[in-house]
LOKE-974706 format. One record per residue (C-alpha): x, y, z; residue in three letters. Coordinates in steps of 0.02 Angstrom, whole numbers, plus 32768, in hexadecimal, padded with zeros to 4 digits. Layout:
residues N
{{X, Y, Z}, ala}
...
end
This chain:
residues 133
{{79D9, 5A89, 8880}, met}
{{797F, 5A5E, 87E0}, thr}
{{79BA, 5A57, 8733}, asp}
{{794B, 5A8B, 86A2}, thr}
{{7955, 59DE, 865B}, ala}
{{791E, 5993, 86FE}, gln}
{{7865, 599D, 870E}, ala}
{{7847, 5915, 8791}, thr}
{{789D, 58C0, 8825}, val}
{{7878, 5818, 887D}, arg}
{{780F, 583A, 8913}, leu}
{{7880, 57DE, 898F}, asp}
{{7913, 583A, 894F}, lys}
{{78B5, 58E5, 8956}, trp}
{{7882, 58C2, 8A0C}, leu}
{{792E, 5893, 8A37}, trp}
{{797A, 5930, 89DE}, ala}
{{78FE, 599F, 8A34}, ala}
{{7937, 5956, 8ADC}, arg}
{{7894, 5911, 8B17}, phe}
{{78ED, 586B, 8B36}, phe}
{{79A1, 5840, 8B5F}, lys}
{{79B9, 57B3, 8ADE}, thr}
{{796D, 5783, 8A3F}, arg}
{{7937, 56DB, 8A84}, ser}
{{78DA, 5732, 8B14}, leu}
{{7881, 57A5, 8A8F}, ala}
{{7858, 5708, 8A24}, thr}
{{780D, 56AB, 8AC1}, asp}
{{77A6, 5748, 8AEC}, ala}
{{7758, 574B, 8A38}, val}
{{773A, 568F, 8A3A}, glu}
{{76E9, 569A, 8AE8}, ser}
{{7673, 5721, 8AAC}, gly}
{{76B8, 57B3, 8B11}, lys}
{{76C8, 5818, 8A6E}, ile}
{{763A, 5853, 8A06}, lys}
{{7662, 589F, 8959}, leu}
{{75CE, 590F, 8916}, asn}
{{7559, 58AF, 898F}, gly}
{{7588, 5804, 8959}, glu}
{{7600, 577B, 89A1}, arg}
{{7693, 5771, 8927}, pro}
{{771F, 56F6, 8912}, lys}
{{77D4, 5727, 8939}, pro}
{{77FF, 573B, 887B}, ala}
{{777A, 57B0, 885B}, lys}
{{77B0, 5851, 87FE}, ala}
{{779F, 58EF, 885C}, val}
{{7786, 5994, 87FE}, lys}
{{778A, 5A49, 8828}, ile}
{{76E0, 5A75, 886B}, gly}
{{76B2, 59CE, 88B5}, asp}
{{765F, 59CD, 895E}, asn}
{{76A4, 5954, 89E4}, leu}
{{7669, 591D, 8A92}, asp}
{{76FC, 58DA, 8AF0}, val}
{{76E5, 5888, 8B9F}, arg}
{{777E, 5880, 8C0A}, thr}
{{775C, 584D, 8CBA}, gly}
{{76C7, 58A6, 8D02}, pro}
{{76E1, 5939, 8C82}, tyr}
{{768F, 5950, 8BDC}, thr}
{{76D2, 59BE, 8B56}, phe}
{{7663, 5A03, 8ACB}, ala}
{{76E2, 5A3F, 8A44}, ile}
{{76EC, 5A77, 8996}, thr}
{{7782, 5A4F, 8931}, val}
{{77E1, 5AE6, 88F1}, leu}
{{7883, 5A95, 88B3}, gly}
{{78CD, 59F7, 8882}, leu}
{{796A, 59A2, 88BF}, ser}
{{79AB, 58F2, 88C2}, asp}
{{7A49, 5922, 892D}, lys}
{{7A48, 5944, 89DE}, arg}
{{7A91, 59F0, 8A0D}, gly}
{{7A96, 5A6D, 8A9E}, pro}
{{79F1, 5A87, 8B04}, ala}
{{79D5, 5B3C, 8ABE}, pro}
{{79D9, 5AFD, 8A10}, val}
{{7968, 5A68, 8A36}, ala}
{{78E6, 5AD8, 8A82}, gln}
{{78DB, 5B3B, 89DC}, lys}
{{789D, 5AA5, 8988}, leu}
{{77F3, 5AAB, 89DB}, tyr}
{{777A, 5B25, 8A2A}, ala}
{{770E, 5AF1, 8ABD}, glu}
{{7657, 5B2E, 8ACA}, ser}
{{762E, 5BA7, 8B57}, thr}
{{75AC, 5B34, 8B9E}, glu}
{{7626, 5AA5, 8BAA}, ser}
{{76A8, 5B09, 8BFC}, leu}
{{7631, 5B45, 8C7E}, ala}
{{75EE, 5A9B, 8C9D}, ala}
{{769C, 5A59, 8CB6}, arg}
{{76C9, 5AE7, 8D2B}, gln}
{{762D, 5ACA, 8D90}, leu}
{{7655, 5A14, 8D9D}, leu}
{{76FF, 5A34, 8DCE}, ser}
{{76C7, 5A9B, 8E64}, gln}
{{7645, 5A22, 8E99}, gln}
{{76CA, 5992, 8E91}, leu}
{{7747, 59FE, 8EFB}, his}
{{76BD, 5A2E, 8F77}, ala}
{{768C, 596F, 8F86}, asp}
{{7744, 593E, 8FA1}, ala}
{{774F, 59BD, 902F}, ala}
{{76C3, 595C, 908E}, thr}
{{76FD, 58A8, 9068}, ala}
{{7739, 583D, 90EA}, pro}
{{77F8, 5846, 9105}, leu}
{{7815, 578E, 912F}, tyr}
{{7822, 5709, 90A5}, arg}
{{7840, 5654, 90C0}, gly}
{{785B, 55FF, 916B}, arg}
{{7851, 566E, 920B}, pro}
{{78F3, 568D, 926D}, thr}
{{7909, 5645, 931C}, lys}
{{78D8, 56ED, 9368}, lys}
{{783F, 56F7, 92F6}, ala}
{{7807, 564F, 931D}, arg}
{{7811, 5672, 93D8}, arg}
{{77A6, 5709, 93BF}, gln}
{{7726, 56A3, 9362}, ile}
{{7720, 5622, 93EB}, val}
{{7702, 56AD, 9471}, arg}
{{767D, 56FD, 9402}, phe}
{{7621, 5657, 93E8}, val}
{{762F, 5632, 94A5}, ala}
{{75DD, 56DA, 94CB}, gln}
{{7550, 56B5, 9459}, leu}
{{752B, 560D, 94AA}, asp}
{{7524, 565C, 9559}, asp}
end
């Protein structure tokens, strides 16, 4: 984890080590595009992260409000990475609610994507013909 001499780590390295992003370049792109807030401000990828800093991380539709508990610039196993931060209870509850809503919406989404099949096209033609009658 952290050495006593190591008091800070680059933000993009920490996000990668904490497993929020699969590669450092994805973490750098996320910081540059404004998806990461450090203590309420928009940082640069090389900004130093310290223990106790607050981060807002947006990945996809989800937002994590976390506090930095440990520093690491090496990517390790997931259980070790989860010890680097603590997520607020409000953030966790909001993410779980959003996840449930997205799953419910996916259940009611249409099954067909793209062009209709030959069978579906015939059904559409029959349906439109009934409307015209």
